N, C-alpha and C positions, 0 to 999 in steps of 0.2 A: 503493500499500499504505499510505502514511502515515495515521495516524489522530491523534484529540487525544491529547495525552500522558498526561492523567489516566486514559485508558482504557488506554493501553499499560502503565501502572504496575501495572495489576490483576493481570496474571498473576504478575508477580514477588511481589505482596503475598499472592496465594494461596499461592505456595509456602512462605511464610516465615510464615503465621499459622495459627490454629487452625481455618480453614475447611476444612480438607481432612479433618477428623474428624467428617464425616458418615457415617451408615449406608451401607456399601455394598451396592447391588443386586447381583443375580447378574453374573457375569462375562460380558464379550463383547457386552453390550446394544449397545453403540455400534456395533460392526460388524453386528450384526443389523439396526440400525434404518437403517444406510447400505446394506445389501446387502454388505458388504464384508469380507474376511479382515483382522483387525485388525494383523496383523502384516504385511502387504503395503506396499510403498512406496508412498506418495501424492504425495509431494512429494521434491524434493532441494533443499536448500538449502546453499549454498557448499560443495557435495560431500557434505553429510550426507544419508544416506537417511533420511527420516522416515516411520516407520510410520503406518498409517491412524490407530491410536487416538489417537495425539498430536493431530494435528489435529482429528480428532472431538471429543476432550474438549473443546479451546476452543470448537469450533462450538457445542455442548452449551451451555457457559455464556455465549456471546453471544446465543444464541436466546432464552435462560431471562431474560437482561437486558432483552432487547428486548422481549420480552412483559410483563416487570413494570414497563418505563417506558409501554407502551401501556395497560397496568391501571390505573396510578397517573394517568393522564391521562383516565381513564374512557373508553376506546376498545379494542375488540380489534384484535389485530394483524391488518391487512391486507397479508400479505407480497408482493403483487404491485401495490400501490399505488405511483405515482411519488412519489419525493421532490424537494424544491426543489433539492437540490444534485446531483441525477441519479441512476439507478438506481431500486432498490425496496430495501425492508427485506431481502428476501431476499440482494439483491446485497450489502447493507452489512454483515449478519452473516458473509457468505461471506469478504468481504474483510478485516473485522476478525478472525475467526479466523485468516486466513492472516498477519496482522500480528503477531498474538499468538504464533504459532508461529514466526516469524521471530525474534521478541525472544528467545523461549524458547532458539532454536538459537545467538543470538548470546553467551548466557552460556556455554554450551558451549565456543563457538569461544574466547571470552576466557580461559575456564579453562583451555584447552590452551595458548593462546598464553602465559598469565603464570604457568604452574606452578601453578593452583590446582584442579587436578583432585583427587580424593579418594584417598587411600592404601587399601589394603585394611583396615586397622584402622578408618579411619574410615567405610568404606562399612559393615563389618559392625555397627558401632555405630548406625547410623542408627535414628532412632526410628520404630516402625510408626504410620503415620499412613493411615487410611480415607478415599480420595477416591472421590467419587460416579463409579459407572460403570466404575471401574478395578479391575483385579485389584492383589494385594499388591504383586507384581512391578513392574507398571506404576506405582503409587503410590510405590514405593521409588526409581524413575527420578526422578519429579518432587521427591521430598524430596531426592535428590542434588543436584539443579540448585539448589534452594535454598539449600543448604549451599555450593555453589560459587559463588553470588551473594554469600553472607555473607563467603568468603574473599577475593572480590575487591574488595568493599568496604572490608574491613580493609586490604589491600596498598594501594589507593588512598589511605586516610588516614595510611599509613606515609611518614614523610618519607625522602626519597632513594630509595624503591621505584621499579620499573619504570612503574607506574601513577601516581606522586605528581606529576610534572610536568604531568599533564594538568589539574590542578586550579588553573588559572591563568585565571580568569574575572572579569570585571567583574560586581560586585553591580547586581542590577536595582534601578530607582528602587520606593520604596516610600513612601506617603504618605497622610496621613489628611487631609479636606477638612470645611470649613465651608461650605455651601451657603446662599445666601440667594436664594431663586427670585425671578424678577421678578414674578410675579403679574399682576395688573391694573394696578399702578402702578410703573412702572420706577424712576422717581426716588426713590419711598419705599422701595423695595428696595437703591439705591444708598446712601441714607442710613444705612438700618439696617447695610449692611455697613461704612460708615465708623465708625459707633458700636461696632461689635464690634471692628473694628481698633484703634481708639483705646483702648478697654477693656483689649486685650491688650498694648499698648505701655505703658500706665500701671499694670498689675497688678504687685503685688508678686511674684508668682509666676506669670510667662506661661504655664508649662506646666500648672499647675494649673487656670488661668483657660482654656486652650484646652480641657483636659478637660471643665471645667464647660459650655462652650459646646456641644462635641460632644454631651454628654448632653441639652442643652435642645433642641438644633435638630435632633439625629437624624442629626449628621454621622457619616461612616464613612470606612474605609480605602477608596482607589480600587482598583476592579477595572481588569482589562486591557482593557475595553471603554470605560472613563471616561477615558483617557489621550488627551489631544490634543497637538499639537506645542506650543502655549502651556504647558499645564499641565507638560510634560517639561522645557521650557527653564527654567520658573519652580522646578520641583523639583530640577532638576539644579545650580541656583546655591545652593541651600541646603546647611548643613551639617545632620546629623541633630539632630533637636530643634528647628532654626530654623523660623519661619513666614514666610509670603510676604506681599506686599502684596495689595492686592484685584486679582484677575482676573477679567475680564468674558468669560463662556462663553456659549454659545447657550442653556443651562438656567438662568443666574442668575449672580450674583457670588461669586466662590470665595476663601478663604483656606485656603492649605495650609500644613501642617507635616510635613516629610521625617521618616520614620521611619529608625532605624538597620536594616541588612541584618541578618538572621536567618542568621548564619554558618552553622550547623549544617543548617538546611532548605537553604539555597543549596549546601551541599556535597553532600546526597544528591541534591536535582534536578538537579544538574550531572552526577554520575554517572551517573544514570538516563538524562540527554539523550544521554551518549555512547554508551550502549548501545543507544538507540533509534536514533542515527544509524548504528550498525553493523547493525542491523535493516534498517533503510530501504536500505543500499546494498548488501544481500546479492543474490547471484544466486539467483535461484529458478527451479525447473522443476517444472513440474505434469504429471502422469499424465492419461490420458483419463478415469480414474475419477474424479479431483478435477473435470476439466471438466463432467462429466455429473452430479455430486452436487447436489441439491437440498434447500437446507435446510429448507424448511418440511416436506416431506414426511419428511425425517429427523427433525426435531423432534417431529412428529406421532407417528411411530412409537415413537421412543423415551419419549416420555410414556406412550403405550399399553403398551409393554412393561415399563416400570418400575411401572406401576400408579399 
């Protein structure tokens, strides 16, 4: 059930942003497209009965995103094409929608456990938002979960609260790099790297000099795929703002500058990772209706029904 974290955050972002303010098509289109009663239980997640419309809502969004990604690549969606990681695009969106639904349910589980459910007054004051394919009542349920998420996060940031102890994490390494590619002359690249390193060490303002070299050489922050054990060791030995010696990598010679951790971003990411862990560990039981559901046929019928 586990999927990329940036994708798992999407359902929570949808609950808290304006994306739900789309014009609403006629109600019950989700159930019609799937040939299901929208109120019938499709899944049971940690003892919670999940009605069909909740899962179908996320399935529709995941199908739409899959279609958009393929169109951006200049290819139509082939729902039955084998993927390198196994399965097909149809299998992928079905599993992604299940993971989205489990994450959504995890918010409700936490809200009940930590006293962040809504009072009657808060529920009556919820803003009216229109979500594609959903009735007003269904949309209010999504909005309520968004408010629960916000209350949980506020509790998480409150010193001494029940959730506060969870925020004891190690900041990930972040760094920028100057890369001098080997090109056709490895020794010339080595000499160039030595010149840049000497320039940094003799500059009146090493930080400004590093910024200037980044702009000149097209340097950038390291992405997750850029980290190697040698780069991690070098960055870990630095204080924020310090730069490393010359490091030889498979792509060329590198000089790192460690960056300070973005504590606010780290705090939010860690909170979301805790929710994801809860979703990943959830007990899920599916019905026969879920087993026989075919996302490609559902998405085609939904687009036809909604015009």
